[in-house]
N, C-alpha and C positions, 0 to 999 in steps of 0.2 A: 583597451586602457594601453599606453606607452610608458614605456620604461627607458630610462635614461642610465647611461654608464655611471656607475658611483664604487666606492671602494670594494663594495661586496663582488666586484666583478671576478676577479682571480676564483675565489669561491665556487660561482656560478659556472665559468667557463671549464674550471678541474672536473666538475660532475659530468658536463656534456663532453668533454674531452673523454673521459673512461668509459661512456657508452658508444663512442664513435672510436674508441682506439685501436678494435682489432684491427679495422681498414688500413689505420695510420701507419700501425707497424710496416706492414708491406711496403709502405713508402718511406721507409729509412726512419722511422722513429723507433730508437730503440728502448725494449723495455724496461729497462732500469732509468730512463730518463727521469726527473724530477717532475713533480707536478707542475711546476713553474714554467717547464719547458714544453707541457702538453699546455698549458695556458697560453702559453707565447702562439702555439700551434694554431691554436683554436683563434686567435687573437688575430692570426695572418690571414685563414680563411675569412674571417670576418669582414677583413679590409679590402680583399679582393672582391667578396661578394656586392660589397657595399659600393666599392667603385668602378668596378668592370661589370658586374652583370648585366645582361642585358636591357633588363626593366629596372628604373631604378628604385632601391631600397633605401631605407632611412635606417640608421643606426640603431633606433628606438624599437622599427617594427624586427630586426632580427634579432634583438635580445629578447623581445617579449616570445618572436617562435622560438628560441633557442628553450627558454625557460617551458612551454609547453612541451617540445620536443621531447625535452630531457623526461618530464614527467611522464608522456606516454609510452616511453620505450621501457618504461618500469613495468609496464604490462597488469597496473594494477588501476581499476576504474575509481575506485576509492580516493586515490592520491592524487588529487587537483590543486590547481593554482584559482583563486575565489579572488575576483575585485570586489572592492568594499559594496558594490550593489547587490551583489551575489551572497556575501556575508550577511548582509542586511535581513535577506529573503529568507535564508537559513534560517536564520534567528526567529524570524518570523513564524516559519512552518513548525519550529519546536517549541514556541513559548505558548503557540495557540491562541494568542493574541491581536486584533490589528483594530482600527479605525475604519469602521463601515456601516453599513446597513442592515444586515441579515439577511440579504438576497443572496442564494444559491442559483448562477445561471449557465446557459448554454445558449449557442446559436441553433435557430430555430428557423428554416424559411428564409436566410438572410437578416434576421432578426436578433438581436440578443435578446432571452426569453426568460424570464422569472421561472425556474425548474423546481424552486425551493423557497418557503421562507420560513427561517428560522424563529421560533417562539420568543416571545418578550423581548423583542428587537423593534427597534424606530420601524422598521417595514413592515410588521406584524400589525403595530399599532398602528401605523396611519393606513392600514387598510391595501398593502398591495398585496396580490393573489398570485397562485400558481397561474402560470399562462397567457399574464400581463407580457405585452412586450415593449421594448425600451425604443421611444420614437425619439425622445432627447434625453442628453445628460448633459446638464449644465450649460443649458443653452445651445447645445452641439447639435446637430442631426447623426443619428446614432446606427443611420441605415447600411449596411454591411461593414460593419465593425466587428473583430474577431472579441473573443473573449478577455481576451489581454487589453485590449484598449479600453473596454468597458470598467475592466477593474482596475486599470491605472485612474478612470476619473470617478470611480465611485468611492474607492478608498481615500484614507486621507488623516489629517490630524483631528483627532478627538474633539468635540464640541464644534466642528464647522460645519456649517449649512451648503446641502446640495439640491438642486431642484431636478425632478426628473419627470417626461412625460411618457405616460402608459397606454396604450391601446389595449383595450379589453374586448374581449368575445362578448357579442350582444348589445356593445355601448359605441355610437356612431363616432363620437368626437373624443380623441384623447384626453385623459384625468392627469393631471397635474399634482404632483407631491413636492413640499420642500421638505426634507430629511434633515435631522442633524445627526452627524457621527458620533457612532459612539465606539466603547471598546465591546469588541463582539466576542465573546466566548466561543471556541469549537470546541465539542463537546466532543471527549476520547469516550465516554460512555452514551451511546446515543439512544441504544433500547435496551431495558432491562426489564422484566416481564415473566411471570408464570407460566410454563409450557402447559404443566397439568400439576393435579395434587402433588405438594412435594418437592416438585421439581422446577428449578426456578433457572432463567437462563439470562445469560449479560454478554453483549458483545463491545468487546474493547478493540476498537479501530486503530488507537494509534497511543504512543506514551511521548505525552506533553507534560506541562509543568504540573498539573492535576490530575494528571490518570491514577494516582494511587489513592486520593481523598475520594475522585468521583466512584470509583470501583466499589470502595467501602461503604459509601452512601447508599449504592446500587442492591449491595447485597445486605445492609440494614435493612433496607426496605423491603427487600424480599424476604428475609427473616420474619419480618413483620406479618407477611400474609401466609407465612408455614411452609418455607421452603428448608429442606432438610438435605438436599440433592442441587448441585448448582453445574451447568453448563455453562464455561467459559469460553468463548469465541474467539480466537486468536485470528481466523481467517482475513486475510487480505491484509492485516496489520503487519505496515512496512517497519515498526519500530521508532525510534526517536530517541530519548534520553535515558541512559544507562542509570541513571540513578531512579527512576521512575521504574522501570523492569526491576530493579532488586527491592525498591519498595511493595511493586505488586507480588514479588516471589514473597516476599517478608511477611504478606498478610496470612499465608498459608502454611509455613515454617517454625517449628522450634528457635530459640535463641542460638546462634553461634552455629546452627546449620549453613556452612557454605551455599551460597547460590550461584556462583560463577568466578572464575579464574581469570585473569587477565596475564599473559605470557610476553613479555618484552624481549627484544636483542636484547639488552642488558637485563640480566636477572636481580639484578638491585631494583628496577623498574616492574617486577611484574606483583602481581597484586593478588588476595582471595578476599571476596566480598561475600561477607556473612549477614544473614538475618540477626536482626539486634533485636526484636521486640520480642514480647510473648506471642504466641500463635493467636491470631484474632479469631480464627473459625475451625477450632478444635472439635472433632466428628462431623464436620460437613463433607459430605462425599463430593468428590469431584470431577468432572470429566472436561478436558481441552481439546479444543477442535483448533487442527493446523491444515494448512495447504499449502502448495507452491510459492503461495503470495505472503505468508508468514515469515517476517524474518528480523535481524536483530536483536533487538530488546525481545519481540516476542519468543522469539526461539529462547532466548534465555531464562523466562520464564516457564516454558513448556519443558525446556530440559531441566531443570532444576526441581520442578513437581513429580516431574518422571522418575528421575534420578533416584530421590527420597521417598518415592512410593507414594507421595502424596495426592497425585492422581493420575488416571490414566488419560492417555494421549491419543485421540481417534482424527482419522482423515487422511491425508497425504502426505508426503515428506515434505519437511519447510524447505525454503529456499537455500539458505546455507550460507548467511552472511555474516559470519562471526569474526572481522577484522576490527579494529579498534582503530579510531582517527583522532589525532590530536591538531588543535588549531594552534599556528605558530604565527604571530603576528608580524606582518611585512611593511615597508614605508609605505606611504600613500594610503593607508589605511588598507592595504590589502593582507589576505591571508594565505598560508598554504596549510591543505586539508591532508594530513599527510598519515597512513597508516602506520603504526607503532607498536602494534601488539596484536594477539588474537584471543578469542574467547574459548575457554575450555568449561565443560558443564561439572558438576561436581565429581560425576565419577571418571571425569577424565579425557572425555569425547571432544575433539574439536568441533567447533560449529560450524568453520569456515569450509568451504566446498568448493572443488576444482570445476568452475565453472567451464573452463576451456574446453576437458573432457567431456563435458554435459552439450557444449556447442558444436561437438563435432557429431555428436550421437544424433543429435537434432538435426544436423544437415543432412545425415545419411539416412534419415526416415525419409521415408515414401511420404509426400504431402496429400495426395490423396486417398490414401488410407489410414491417415492420422487418425485418433478419435477424438472425436468432439462430443463434449456432454450434453443432454438435454435441454440445459440452460444456455447452448450456443457458445460455451468457451472450451478452448481445449483442455484435453486430459493428460495431463503430464504423465511420464513416465522417470523410473529412476533408475537408472543404469551402474549406478556409484557400486563399487566394491565395498561390501561392510563388514566392519570387524567387531566382534563382539565384546560389550562391557556388563559391569554388572552392578545393580540397583544396591541399594542400604538392605534389602531382604534377599536378593541372591537373584533376582529376577534377571533376565538378560535381555539388554539393550542395544543397539547398536549406532556405532559410531561411522566415520567418514565424512561427515560433511551434513550439515542440516539436522533435524531432529525426526526420527523416524519414528512414526506411530505407534502403538501398541496393539492397534488394531487398525488395520488398512482398508479404510471406508471409501469408494469413489462413486463422485455423483452417476447417475444412470448415463450412458452413454446413447448418441441420437443413433436412429435408424437410419437407412437409405433415405425414407422421403423428407426427414429432418433436415439431412444432411443437406439435400437439396435445397428444401426451402432457405436455410442458414446460408447456403452460397448465394444466393439470388440476395437475399437480403441484405449481406456482407459488401456484395458487390454494390451495391444500392444505398450504403450505411445511413448516409445524410438523409436522403428521402424517408426510408423506413423509419428512421427515428422520426423524423417530423409527421408522417402519417398516423405514428403509433399516438405521439404525445397529443396531435391536433383531435385525433376521434376518441382518448382517453377524457381530455377535458370537455370535448361537445358532450359526449354521454352523460357524465355526470352530473352540467351544469342543467342538461335536459331530463335528470331526474333527482331531482330534489327529494324523493323519497327512497333515495338508495340506501339499503342496509350494509352493513359492514361483511356480511354473510352473505355478497350477492353470488350468482354465479352467472358463468359465461352460457351466454343462450345462443342456438343458431341464428338467432337473426342478429346478434352482435357480431357473430363471425362472418357471416354475409355482408354486414354494414362495414366491416374493418378489411376486408376483401375487396371489397368496391373501391374503399379510401385510397388501397395500397395501388390498386391498378391505375385511378385517378393522377397519382402521384407518380407515376412510371414505373414503380415496382413491378414488373410485368410477371406474371406466371400462368398456369392453369389453374380451373378450381381446385384440381385432383391433386396437385401439388399443394396446395394449401390445407385442403382437406387430412392430407397424410402427415402434415405437421402441426394437428391440434392439440397435441401436448403442450409443444413450445409455445404456439401463439396463444392460449388459451391462458397460460402460465403469466406471459408478457402481457396480456388485457388484464389480468386482474391485478397486477402488481402496478401499471401505471395507473389505471383506475383508482384504485384504493390509493394512490401515491396523492393523487388530485384532489379525491372528495374528502378523504378522512386524516393524511398525513403519514408520515414515513415509517412511524411506530407501527399503523395497521398496514401498512405493506407490507413490512418484514415480517409481523404475525401470518399473514395470507401466505407469506413464501414458505413457510415452515412445514407445509404437509408434502410436498415436494424436494424437500433438502433431505434426501439421503442419510449425510452423513449425520446429523441433527436427529433423526427418525431411529436411529440406530445407539445413539447416546443415549436417548428419552428409553429405547427400550432395556437398554442395560440397567440404568438406573432405577427403574422401577423394579427390578429383579436383586436389585443388590441394597440391604440394609445397612451397610455400611462400606468403607473403604477398602477393607479387606476383600469382602465379598465381590465388591465390582473389580479387584485386581485379578480374582481366580477366575472371575466370567469370561473377564478377557482372557486372559491364558487358557482356556477350556476353548473358547469359541475359534481363537488363533494363535496355536501354537509359536512361538518365539521364533522358531526355525521359518517359518515362513515370511519373517521380514529379512530375509538373508536373500541378495539377489535380484531384487526389483528392478 
């Protein structure tokens, strides 16, 4: 995007001059000079660069770079300049709505491939299946396309048609589909089911415009199935809309209880958000799961329920994204997204974490000895200095950024053999994923009698190993056998997803989910929320939360 000089230039250059003023003072600029003198100095530098720099530079480019440099020097990754296109994409992500076909895609073996088909969408109704490859989109060959290229062609105005040709396993010729784009709803609660008698589970993966009502509907469904305790899974939830975070917390809190406070530079702009409605689920025992990828609105919900003793929090310390961004409209349809406040939990804990300190700790860590989970994901650590706070009932919780769980539960770590396998697979990530996906689709297509409780057999392991070798993911049979726990979980999940859909795959994953299993164990033994709080305190004294 190119910016032209306008009457707002003095304000812009004043800001840039303040950032760079330290070294300018050494060259004759006096500290008591007015902002206009600083602006004039900046304009002189601009003129020299524009007219004398060895490579030609337009004034529009230089002003564009100045804006981005000013914001970058703030050291705040959440304060950014947004073009009109970028703003439109942000709105798309937070609204959860777009005109599309209902196909989740990913590149496989050089072809954009359907890896998921959403229910009740044009793609499902037309018979598009997981594993189908895009040969053509809109009359254009899709060979070698990136996901972004495919998305650009597949999405569009609602009610408009698009023709796609798909290559299907076992079918000689590509299949043609002409589909009409519709408004596709991206669900905030993709999974909600009973874990065991009396215990329900709901996964909330984002906070979009319909999150509160989706969760309410899921809870009502589960209560109809006999749910007395709920596991609310916020792991991997990056946040989203503030009002939806407040709305979700409101479902479990009493009227007028604070949910979150925003503290701004100007105290007059600070605000406390409170629960407004009667508690919808009084008496429902609640456990909340978080991890290092739970952020923003997810942390608001977890922190509010924890501070009011309305839920116990299990897992690992959340990310710590506790800053508030405001959007300021600019000329040309552009926007400035800028941090204007920070979030605090009802007990007064800042959610915002010092990520620069954490990054230094990460850099100092020995990569080879870093812990890896049995699922192949890194096991995060928390070296933040923690400060104690008190909940409504006097329990100790800890501040310092992010939400520290009442009980820290980490996934099992990988053993040496599993680490070796994961390193080999990671070095050949694309080949490995293609082999896993291809084997899983082929296996479920060859076994129409497959049941949801299928088990991975030695024959399946050998066949998958052979497919990896053929794909160029080379390792010894001993290495592969040593990672059986990891490969069995991968095969189970991918085959279940291909054959029965993502909900069944999620259920099959529960058995190896250590955090979820601990929540189930606690809830089974706790007749009410007070008993659950006591059980957590007895299992892990609050002092253990300090210094992780």
